[in-house]
C-alpha positions in Angstrom: 114.9 94.9 116.9 117.7 93.1 114.9 119.4 93.3 111.6 121.2 90.8 109.5 125.0 91.2 109.3 126.5 87.9 108.1 125.3 84.4 107.4 126.0 83.3 111.0 125.8 86.5 113.0 123.0 88.9 113.9 123.2 92.2 115.7 121.1 93.4 118.7 120.7 96.6 120.6 123.1 97.4 123.4 120.1 97.4 125.8 117.8 94.6 124.8 114.1 94.7 125.5 112.5 92.5 128.1 112.0 89.0 126.6 109.0 86.7 126.8 109.8 83.1 126.0 106.4 81.9 125.0 105.0 78.3 124.8 108.2 76.4 125.8 108.4 73.5 128.2 110.7 74.3 131.1 112.7 71.1 131.9 110.7 69.3 129.2 107.6 69.4 131.4 104.4 71.5 131.3 104.1 74.4 128.9 104.9 77.7 130.6 106.0 81.2 129.6 109.1 82.9 131.0 109.4 86.6 131.3 112.9 88.0 131.5 113.3 91.6 132.7 116.4 93.4 134.0 118.7 90.5 133.7 116.5 88.2 135.9 113.5 85.9 135.5 110.6 88.0 136.6 107.8 85.5 136.3 107.0 82.0 135.1 103.5 80.7 134.1 100.6 81.4 131.8 98.8 84.7 130.9 101.7 86.8 132.3 101.5 90.5 132.4 103.8 91.7 129.7 105.6 95.0 129.9 105.4 97.4 126.9 108.2 96.8 124.4 108.7 93.2 125.3 110.2 91.0 122.6 108.3 87.7 122.2 110.1 84.5 121.4 108.0 81.6 120.1 109.3 78.5 121.9 106.5 76.1 121.0 107.6 72.4 121.3 111.0 73.6 122.6 112.7 72.6 125.9 113.7 75.5 128.1 116.7 74.9 130.4 119.0 76.9 132.6 122.0 78.0 130.6 124.6 75.2 130.4 127.8 75.3 132.5 131.0 73.5 131.4 133.4 72.7 134.1 136.1 71.7 131.7 137.0 73.9 128.7 140.3 74.7 127.1 140.2 78.2 125.7 144.0 78.2 125.0 144.5 81.9 125.7 147.0 83.1 126.6 149.7 81.5 124.5 147.7 79.2 122.2 145.7 81.7 120.2 146.3 79.8 116.9 144.0 77.1 118.2 141.4 79.1 120.2 140.9 82.4 122.0 138.6 83.4 124.8 136.6 85.3 122.2 136.2 82.4 119.8 135.8 79.8 122.5 133.1 81.6 124.3 131.3 82.2 121.0 131.4 78.4 120.4 130.1 77.9 124.0 127.2 80.2 123.4 126.3 78.4 120.2 126.3 75.2 122.2 123.9 76.6 124.8 126.5 77.4 127.5 126.3 80.6 129.6 129.4 79.8 131.6 132.7 77.8 131.1 135.5 77.0 133.4 138.8 77.7 131.5 141.5 75.1 132.2 145.0 76.3 133.4 147.3 74.7 130.8 147.9 77.9 128.9 151.2 79.8 128.2 151.9 81.1 130.7 150.2 78.6 133.0 147.3 80.0 135.0 149.2 79.4 138.3 149.0 83.0 139.7 146.5 85.6 140.4 147.7 87.7 137.5 147.0 85.1 134.9 143.6 84.0 136.2 142.5 87.6 136.4 143.7 88.2 132.8 141.5 85.2 131.6 138.5 86.5 133.6 138.9 90.0 132.1 139.1 88.6 128.6 135.8 86.7 129.3 134.1 89.8 130.5 135.3 91.7 127.4 134.1 89.0 125.0 130.7 88.9 126.6 129.4 85.6 125.0 129.4 83.7 128.3 130.8 83.9 131.8 134.4 82.6 132.1 135.5 81.1 135.4 139.3 80.5 135.4 140.6 77.2 136.7 143.8 77.6 138.6 146.8 75.2 138.3 147.5 73.0 141.3 151.3 73.1 140.8 153.6 75.8 139.5 153.9 75.5 135.8 152.0 72.2 135.9 155.3 70.6 136.8 154.0 68.6 139.8 156.8 69.8 142.1 155.4 72.5 144.3 152.0 74.0 145.0 150.9 77.1 143.0 149.6 80.2 144.6 146.2 78.6 145.5 145.3 81.2 148.1 146.2 84.2 146.0 144.1 82.8 143.1 141.2 82.1 145.4 141.3 85.7 146.8 141.8 87.4 143.5 139.2 89.1 141.5 138.6 85.8 139.6 137.7 84.1 142.9 139.0 80.7 141.7 137.5 77.7 143.4 138.5 74.9 141.0 142.2 73.9 140.7 143.5 71.4 138.2 146.7 70.4 136.4 144.6 68.9 133.6 146.6 67.5 130.9 149.0 66.2 133.6 148.3 64.2 136.7 149.2 65.4 140.2 151.1 62.2 140.6 153.0 62.8 143.9 150.6 61.7 146.7 152.2 64.0 149.3 151.6 67.0 147.0 148.1 65.9 146.2 147.3 65.5 149.9 148.7 69.0 150.6 146.6 70.5 147.8 143.4 68.8 149.1 144.2 70.2 152.6 144.9 73.7 151.4 141.7 74.2 149.4 139.6 73.3 152.4 140.0 76.8 153.9 138.0 78.4 151.1 135.9 75.5 150.0 137.8 74.8 146.9 138.0 71.6 144.9 140.9 69.7 143.3 140.0 68.4 139.8 142.3 65.6 139.1 143.5 64.4 135.7 143.7 60.7 136.6 146.5 59.2 134.6 149.5 57.4 136.1 152.4 58.7 134.0 154.5 55.5 134.5 151.7 53.3 133.3 151.1 55.4 130.2 154.6 56.0 128.9 154.4 56.0 125.1 150.7 55.1 125.2 148.7 55.7 122.0 145.2 54.3 122.6 143.2 52.2 125.0 145.0 48.9 125.9 143.0 46.0 124.6 142.2 43.9 121.6 142.1 46.8 119.2 145.5 48.2 120.3 147.0 44.7 120.0 145.6 44.3 116.5 146.8 47.7 115.4 150.2 47.4 117.0 149.8 50.6 119.1 151.1 51.0 122.6 148.2 50.5 125.0 146.9 52.8 127.7 145.6 50.5 130.4 142.4 51.3 132.3 144.2 50.7 135.5 146.3 53.8 134.9 143.2 55.9 135.4 141.6 53.7 138.1 144.6 53.5 140.4 144.9 57.3 140.7 141.2 57.6 141.3 141.3 55.0 144.1 144.3 56.7 145.7 142.7 60.1 145.5 139.3 59.2 146.9 141.1 57.8 150.0 143.2 60.9 150.3 140.1 63.1 150.1 138.5 60.9 152.8 141.5 61.2 155.0 141.7 65.0 154.9 138.0 65.7 154.6 138.3 67.7 151.4 136.5 67.9 148.0 137.8 65.9 145.0 136.6 66.1 141.4 137.6 63.5 138.9 138.0 64.8 135.3 136.9 62.9 132.2 136.3 59.5 133.8 136.3 56.9 131.1 136.3 53.3 132.4 133.9 50.8 134.0 136.4 50.3 136.8 136.5 54.1 137.5 132.7 54.1 137.7 132.8 51.3 140.3 135.4 53.2 142.4 133.4 56.4 142.4 130.2 54.4 143.3 132.1 52.8 146.2 133.5 56.1 147.4 130.1 57.8 147.4 128.6 54.9 149.4 131.2 55.6 152.0 130.3 59.3 152.1 133.5 60.6 150.5 133.2 64.1 149.0 134.0 63.1 145.4 132.3 64.2 142.2 133.1 63.0 138.7 132.5 64.0 135.1 132.2 62.2 131.7 132.7 63.8 128.3 130.1 63.6 125.5 132.6 61.7 123.3 133.1 59.0 126.0 129.4 58.5 126.0 129.4 57.5 122.3 132.8 56.7 120.7 134.9 53.6 121.3 138.4 52.3 120.6 137.0 50.8 117.4 137.0 54.3 115.9 140.8 54.3 116.1 140.9 51.6 113.3 140.6 54.5 110.9 144.0 55.9 112.1 142.4 59.4 111.9 144.0 61.5 114.6 140.7 63.3 115.2 139.9 60.3 117.4 143.1 60.7 119.5 142.1 62.0 122.9 143.2 61.9 126.5 141.9 59.7 128.2 141.6 57.5 125.1 138.4 56.1 123.7 137.6 53.0 125.5 135.6 49.8 124.8 131.9 49.4 124.2 131.6 47.9 127.7 133.2 51.0 129.2 130.8 53.3 127.2 127.8 51.3 128.6 129.2 51.6 132.1 129.7 55.4 132.0 126.2 55.8 130.5 124.8 53.7 133.4 126.9 55.7 135.9 125.6 59.0 134.5 122.0 57.7 134.6 122.1 56.5 138.2 124.0 59.6 139.5 127.3 58.0 140.2 128.8 60.3 137.6 127.7 63.8 138.5 128.1 65.9 135.4 128.9 66.0 131.7 131.8 68.2 130.8 133.1 68.8 127.3 136.9 68.8 127.7 136.7 71.1 124.6 140.3 70.8 123.4 140.9 72.8 120.1 144.1 72.3 118.1 145.3 73.9 114.9 145.0 71.8 111.8 148.7 71.0 111.6 148.7 69.5 115.1 146.2 66.9 114.0 147.0 66.3 110.3 150.0 64.1 110.9 150.9 60.5 111.7 148.9 59.1 114.7 151.8 58.8 117.1 152.8 62.4 116.4 149.4 64.0 116.5 148.1 66.1 119.4 145.4 64.7 121.7 142.0 66.3 122.0 138.7 67.1 120.4 136.4 70.1 120.3 133.1 69.7 122.0 131.2 72.8 123.0 129.0 73.0 120.0 128.0 69.3 119.9 127.7 68.5 123.6 124.0 68.8 124.2 123.1 67.0 120.9 125.3 64.1 122.0 123.7 64.0 125.5 120.3 64.0 123.8 121.4 61.2 121.4 123.0 58.9 124.0 120.9 59.6 127.1 117.6 61.4 126.5 116.6 59.6 123.3 117.5 56.3 124.9 115.3 57.1 128.0 118.3 57.1 130.3 117.9 60.8 131.4 115.0 63.2 131.4 115.4 66.9 130.4 115.3 67.8 134.1 118.2 65.4 134.6 120.0 67.2 131.7 119.6 70.4 133.6 121.2 68.7 136.6 124.2 67.3 134.8 124.9 70.1 132.4 123.9 73.2 134.4 123.0 72.9 138.1 125.6 70.5 139.4 128.6 71.9 137.4 127.7 75.3 138.8 127.5 73.8 142.3 130.8 72.1 142.1 132.5 75.3 140.9 130.7 77.3 143.6 129.2 79.6 141.0 126.1 81.1 142.7 124.9 83.0 139.6 124.8 80.0 137.1 122.7 76.9 137.1 119.9 78.5 139.1 116.3 77.2 138.8 114.0 78.6 136.2 112.1 80.5 138.8 111.3 84.2 139.6 114.3 86.0 140.9 116.9 83.7 139.3 119.5 85.3 136.9 118.2 85.2 133.3 120.7 82.6 132.0 118.5 80.5 129.8 118.6 78.1 126.9 115.8 77.3 124.4 116.5 74.0 122.7 114.5 72.4 119.9 115.0 68.6 120.2 113.2 67.8 116.9 115.5 68.8 114.0 118.2 66.4 112.9 121.3 68.0 111.5 124.6 66.8 110.0 127.5 68.0 112.0 129.9 70.2 110.1 133.0 71.5 112.0 133.5 74.1 109.2 130.4 75.8 110.4 131.5 76.0 114.1 132.4 79.2 115.8 135.6 77.6 117.3 138.8 78.5 115.6 139.6 74.7 115.4 137.8 72.0 113.5 139.1 68.9 115.2 135.7 67.4 115.9 135.3 63.7 115.5 131.6 64.1 114.7 131.8 65.5 111.1 129.1 64.0 109.0 127.2 62.5 111.9 123.5 63.1 112.2 122.8 64.8 115.5 119.5 65.7 117.1 118.4 69.1 118.3 119.3 72.7 117.6 119.8 75.8 119.7 117.0 78.3 119.3 118.1 80.8 121.8 120.9 81.3 124.4 120.3 84.2 126.9 123.1 85.5 129.2 121.8 87.8 131.9 118.7 88.7 129.9 120.7 89.4 126.7 120.5 87.0 123.8 123.9 85.7 122.7 122.6 83.2 120.1 119.5 83.2 118.0 118.6 80.2 115.8 122.2 79.0 115.9 123.7 82.4 115.0 125.8 84.4 117.4 124.4 87.8 118.3 126.6 90.8 117.7 127.2 92.9 120.8 
């Protein structure tokens, strides 16, 4: 059925046989088998009727989940291929258990037109490791001056439904209001990078005790919170959907909780690294810890964990931000911001939330698969593990403990802050549309 090709890659037939995932625990609950035939889940249960030629996967003691969906990935292509490509980024996604990623618009050229988003979608189809949903820019060139071709991108082959100037805030309130009004016509969502540019001029890290001791220009929490407060009120005023990217402070959690209590159509995400790391890590002056928004205090980490546990924060999104080595191996104030995250995301959620009894595995499916797909209006991803659903499936073994090594990642870039950290869990199998893309941590050759 398969043959070894390299240390981290195996090959499979072009037309894979039906798959039986035997003895796993869907959503971490009762043991049930899943039979995948013709790109869909055909049946779930015990003593299933198995077609001739079915390949059997032993999933004993493993968690079976819908394939993960990342609403916030930087694939860098076009224009940043020295850091990542659609090919390498989607391979990294598959290794992390993802069957779909939403590719952010800050490429070169910017994904602010139908032509560019269609190019990104085509590259995803060609790579084949996971589905790629392009995110369209809100403003032309991310310049924050005039709206991009939102309608054209929405009606393109890529059918864009998420729009973001991520990396830059849509700071002009009039422009933000117009964007929120515009996307209502096709049920789109504006995903805001909440950062007041005036309050963060020259900022290097979170503003607090550590920044004062290190002598680094501080990045105040209010720079994030003030934009979120403004935008939830704008979303309420126009009756549109708002999504808050990479929320990171306790005050931001409070504002989202308040907005939801008022019935405002707002959703929010937190990154895996903001669930674990704090501004204390910056004391090492290692630019691998330099990220936007910055690492916050331990109190903020506790608040975002609580917010994710109680449903105030809707999803986990990686903000996978690869950079070439020379962009990180420099003085702190000159280094690029961002971390890779696709290949460590689920381990970090297990470490910080599941192993701490804050989330169940069914909750994990909600925050890392079902709700991200719903926010992005992706009807094929994040579906229940039930007969008739598309066969996008992850088999995760929560038991092994591994030492994170970015040199082993499929991503082109190695700017992960988790090198040397012991992480729980390993990916046994990722299945995209009935076809394995990863087996035992190794990418499957097409």
